[in-house]
N, C-alpha and C positions, 0 to 999 in steps of 0.2 A: 504494499499499500504506500503510495507516494505521500509527500508532506501535505499537498493540497487535499488529497482524499482523506488523510487522517484528520485534518482540521475540519473538513465537512462532516465526518462521522462524529467527531467530538461535539460539534455544534448541534447535530441532530440529537445526540444523547442528552446533552444539557437541556435542550428545548423540551424533550419528552420528560425529563426528570423534574421539571418545574411543576407540572400538574401531579406527578408522582409524590413529590414532597408535600404539596398542598393537601393531597388526599390523605397521605399518611399522617400528617400533623393535625389535620382538622377534618376528620371523617364526618359524614352526615350524621346528625343526632339520631341515635337508634336506641330503642327501649324494648325490653322484653318483660313479660309477666305470664303467669300461668293461672288459669281459672281453677276453681275448686274441683272441677270434674276432670282436670288433667290437660285441658286444651292449652297448648303453648301459643302465645301471641307475640309476634315481633313487629314493631312499628318503626319505620324509618322515615323521618321527616324530609321532605323535598318540596319547598314552597315556591318553586319557580313558575308553576302554572296551577290553576284550580282543578287539578285532575288527580285521581287516585287509582292505584291498582290493588286489587284484593285477590289473594291466592290462598287456597286451602290445599295443603299437601298431606296425603295419607302415606304412612309407611307400609306400603304393600305394592308389589309389582311382580313381574314374571319370575324373578328369582325366588319368590316365596312359594311358588306353585310346585306341585309334585307330579311325577310321571302319570299320564292318563288324565290329568286335570289341568292341562296347560291352556292359556288364553283366558282364564277367569278374570284376571285384573283388568284386561283390556275390554272384555265384554261388559263388565260391570261399569266401566267408564261410559260406554255407549248407553247403558240402561239408566244412568243417573239423570238423563234428560227426558225420561219417559213417565214422569209424574210422581208426585209425593202427596202428602196430606192436604196441602194448600193449593196445589196446581195440578192440572192434567198434563198428559203427554205434550211436550213442546211448548207449554204455556210460559214457563219461566223464561225461555229464550225470547218469546214474543214481548214479554214485559220489559226485558232488558234492551231489546232492540228499539222499542218505543222510547226508551230513555236515552237513546243514542250511545249505548254501551257496546263495547266489544267483549266477546266472551269466547272461551274455548276450553279444551281439556287435553291432557296428554298422559300416556302411560309409558313407563320404561321398565328396565329390569328391577329398579329399586323403589319406585314411587309411582303414585297416581296423583295428578294435580288438576285443579280446576281454577280458572281465573276470570276476572272481569276488570275491564278498564273503563272508568266512567267519571262523570263530574263528581267533585268532592261531596256535594250535598245529596248525592244519590247513593252513597256508600251503604246506608242502612238497608236499602232495598236488596242490594247484592248479598249482604250478610244474612238477611232474613230468608232469602231463597236458598242460600247455601246451608244454613242451619236446618231448614225444613227437610232437605233431602238427606242430610246426615241423620236426622232423627226418624224420618218416616217415609223412606222410599217405598213406592208401591210394588215395583217389579211385576207388572201384569204378564201373565203367560202369553197372551196373544201378541203383545208388543215384543216379547222376547222371540217368539217364533218368526216374526218378521225381521227383527234386528240381527239375529244370528245369520240370516242369509246375506244381509248387508256386510257383515264382518267377513264372511267367507269370500264375498266378491272383493272386498278390500285386500284380503290376503292374496287372491289371484292377481289382482292388478299390481300390487306392490312387490310381491315376491315370486309367486309361481310363474307368472308370465314375464318377469324381469330377469333375464339370464344372470346378470351379475348379482342381483339381489338374492336369487336362489343359491348361487355359488357361495356367497358370503355367509348365508344362513347355515349351510352345511359345514363350512369351514369353522365357523364360530362354535358349532356343536362339538367339533373335534378339539378345538383349542382349549376348551374348558372341560377336561375329563372328570373333574371332581365336584365342581360347584354348579349351582342353579343357573348360572349365566349361560349355560349351553341351551337353555330354553328360549325359543323366539318369543318376543313380547306378544305378538298376535296369537301365538299358540300354533300347534301342529294341526293340520287340516283334519286328521283322524279324530282329534279331541274336540274340534269344533263341531264335527258331524254328530258326536254323541253327547254334547253338553246338554244338561238339563237345567231348567229354571230353578229347581231345588238347590243345585250346586251353587248357583249365583246368590240365592237368598242366604245360604250358609256363609258364603264368602263375605257378603255384605255385613251380616251379623257379627262375623268374627273380627273384621278389621276396621269397619267404618264407625269408629267410636272416638269421642273427643280426646281421650288420652293416647290415641295413636295418630293424632293429627297436629299440624302446625298451621296457624293462620298468620299470613304475612300481609301487611298493609304498608304500602309505600306511596308517598305523595303529599299533597297539601292537607295534612291532618296533624292533630296533636295526639299524644298517647292517651290523654284523658278521654278525648272524644271516642277513640277506638275502644278503649277499655269499657266505656259505658255501653256502646253498641254490642260489643262481644258478649258482655255479661247479659244484656237484654235478650239476645237471640240464641246464644249457645249455652248460657249458664245452667239452664234447666235440663239439658240432655245428660242422662246419667252415664257415668263411666262404666266400662266393663273390662274384664280381663281379656287380653288378646292371647292367641296361641304363641308358643315360643318361636322366636325368629332368630336363628343363628346366622352370624356373618358368613357370607359365602367365601370360604377359604379354598385355595387351590393347592395342589401338590407343588412343593418347591421346585422339584426337577422331574416333571412327568416323563421325560424322555422325548427324543425327536419323533414327531409324527408327520406323516405325509398323506395327502389325498389327491387323487386326480379326478377332476370333474369335467364332464363334457356337456356344454350348454350351447344354446343358439346364439353364438357370438362369432364375429368375423375374425377376431384376432386373439391369439393366446395371451394370457396374463398370469402374473405370479403374485401370490399373497404370502407374506411371512408374518408371524406373530410370536412374541415372547411373553411367557407368563411372568408378570411383575406385580409388585404391590401397588396399592393406591395410598392416598393420604390416610385413609381410615385403617389400613392394615400395616403400613410400613413402620418399622422401628426407627429408621433413619429418615426423617421427613426431608432432609436436605437432598437425599438421593431422588426423591420424587420431583422436586423442583429441577434437579439436574436432568431427569428424563424429559420434563416439559421443555427444557431448552434444547435438548438433543433433537426432539421432534421438529422444532423450528430451525435448528441448524441444518438439518437434512432437507427440510421442505418448507422454507420460510421465504419464498419469493425468488426472484431472478438469480440472485447470487448465492442461494443455498446450494448445498453440495450435490443433491440429486440432480437438479437441472444443470448446474455448472460443470460437474465432473462427468456424470454418466450420460446426460442427454446431449449437451452441446460439446463437451470435451471428447469423450470416447465415442459418441454417437451410438451408444449401446442400447439405450431405451428411447421410446418415443414419448414417455410420460411416466411419472412416478409420484408417490406420496408417502408421508409418514404421519402417524397420529398416536396420541396417547391420552386416555381419559383418566385423569388423576382423581376425579371426584365420584368414586363408586363406593358402596358400603363394604365391598369385598375386594379380593384380589382382581387385577385387571390385566389388560394386554397392551403391549407396545407393538404397533402394527406398521408394516411396510407393504407397499404394492408397487408394481411396475409392469409396463408393457414392452416387450422386446421391440427393437427397431427392425421391423420386417423388411424395410427397404435396403438395409445393410445386411440382411440374412442372419440377424442375430437370433439366438435361441433362448428358451427358458433357462437352460443350463448356464448360458453366457450371462443372462440377467441375474440369476441367483448368485453367481460368482462375483459379479460387479457389486451387488448389494453387500455381500460379505466383505469385500475390500473396503467399502466405506465404513463398515462397523469395526473392522480391524484397525483402520486408521485412528478411530476414536480411542481404541484400547491402547495403541502403541505410542500415540502422540497427542498430548493435550492440545486443544484449540488455542490459537493465539488470543491474546487479550483483546486485540482489535476485532477479531471475528466474533468472540463471545459478546462483546459490548454491542456490536451491531445487531446480533440476534436478540439479545436481551432488550434492546431498545424497541425492536419490532413487537415482541411479546407484551411489553409493558404498555406500548402505545395502544395495542388492541384492547387490552384490559381497561385502560383509562377511558378510551372512547366508547367502549361497550357500556361501561357503568354510567354513562351520561343519561341513559334511558331508565325511567322508573321501573319499567317492566323487567329489564335486565337486572336491576338491583334486587327486585323482589325475587326473581328466579334464582339468583345466586344465594340469597338468604335461605329460601326454601329448600334448595338442593343440599346446601351444607348441613342444615338442621336435620334433614330427612335421612341422609346417609350416615348420621352419627357424628358429625363434626359440629362446629359452632359457626354462627354467622360472623363472629368476630374475625375469622380467618380472612374474610374479604377486605378487611381494613389493614391487614398485615402482610398479605401475600405479595404485594409489590416490593416491600423491603426484603422479604424472604428471598424473592428472585434475585434481588441485587446482591445478596450475600454469596451466591453460587460462584465457585472459582473454576478455572480450567481443570484443576486437579479433580474437582468433584465430578465433572463431566467424564473424565477418563475413568474414575473409580466406578461410576454407575455403569458405563459401557462394559467394563471388565466383569462386573458382578452379574449383569442381567442378560447380556447378549451371548448366550451360550447355547450349544445344540441341545443340551439337556432340558432347556426351556422352550424349544422351538417347535412351532407348527408350520407346515408348508402346504400350500395348495397350488397345483398346476391346473389352470383353467384352460381348456382346449375347445376349439370349435367342434361341433358335432360331426361335421363332415370328415374330420380327421380320425374318427373312431375306426378301428380295424375290425 
């Protein structure tokens, strides 16, 4: 890097670290309290506009499900819009729409969440509707019989008829040999075919209780306002014991696994994944932040190593990516994928060898201070700009709380990233990028099948 480039990089980093310092020194006022029934409430004040986001997060998702009963969490998410004591099917959505609110829901391995974005003076309506379906969901059998067909079609569109989606689902099932993360969030089709409304009712009764939920409110509100409303609408809902929910732990060294998948795609592709800890399971949290920076170092824009070395330099791949989800309640994956450069007659074996060269570089030589600062600046910039949104702030709080961490991490994670050294990067690479932790998928076009 020449002197001019170093000076530009330094200016970029110092510019990005100004909002970092401001956020770290003066985070948004955030308050938490718990109702007598166990409902945890986190309120984050953001008074820039008269708008508020309300989210309710339940500690249940596909990793809680057992073989033969997959897809229950996602199916119940659909049924939460099908009527409760105060409203009929779809009526809650109509009420919110008439108020100009935005609403939606989502299910993952670790949680199911529901949210509304609306004017601050309409918050009480959102909380009343949310509390009503927590306490008195109807789950009518006729609505379920229709909705399960919608869910099956969703599965066909998103997975069964999407070649790479189908391939990744099979790959993930192999990459998690011991934990519930091998279960697809939407469920296996065979389980959707035989799902009964009684199973959903039991799932709802088991998990949808105030002591298994976190209410997050971010926006132009005060904690006293939210506490009054939360007590009014949720306070009378009784707490109930929930089933035991163990953290999804994975084998430390499951051994190298490989799968070959043939799908309706034109080009072959490669997937690699290493079994690694998350923030919730790592003894050394510093290694988790090192893995976050490694993901960006490999795949963080034009000058990252995947595009600069393997794509433009060696012309080995036509595209590649790396990713790492540190915010899961159990052990997670560090993932790499790439497509061989077919114009240069490169193979999957060539591509796999190229990816391993990048990983071995990380093990044998720590990145330069300049490269690490550039990557760190990109990651920090993304976090700072993302947190400008009240919805993103609420989602970060809800996710942290629901996977067993604390919302307070979002106010310290930027300084935690700043403390990672080049030696931390090297140590994490040596620890986790081993064949004993590796899963490999070769995804081939169907016409290549012998």
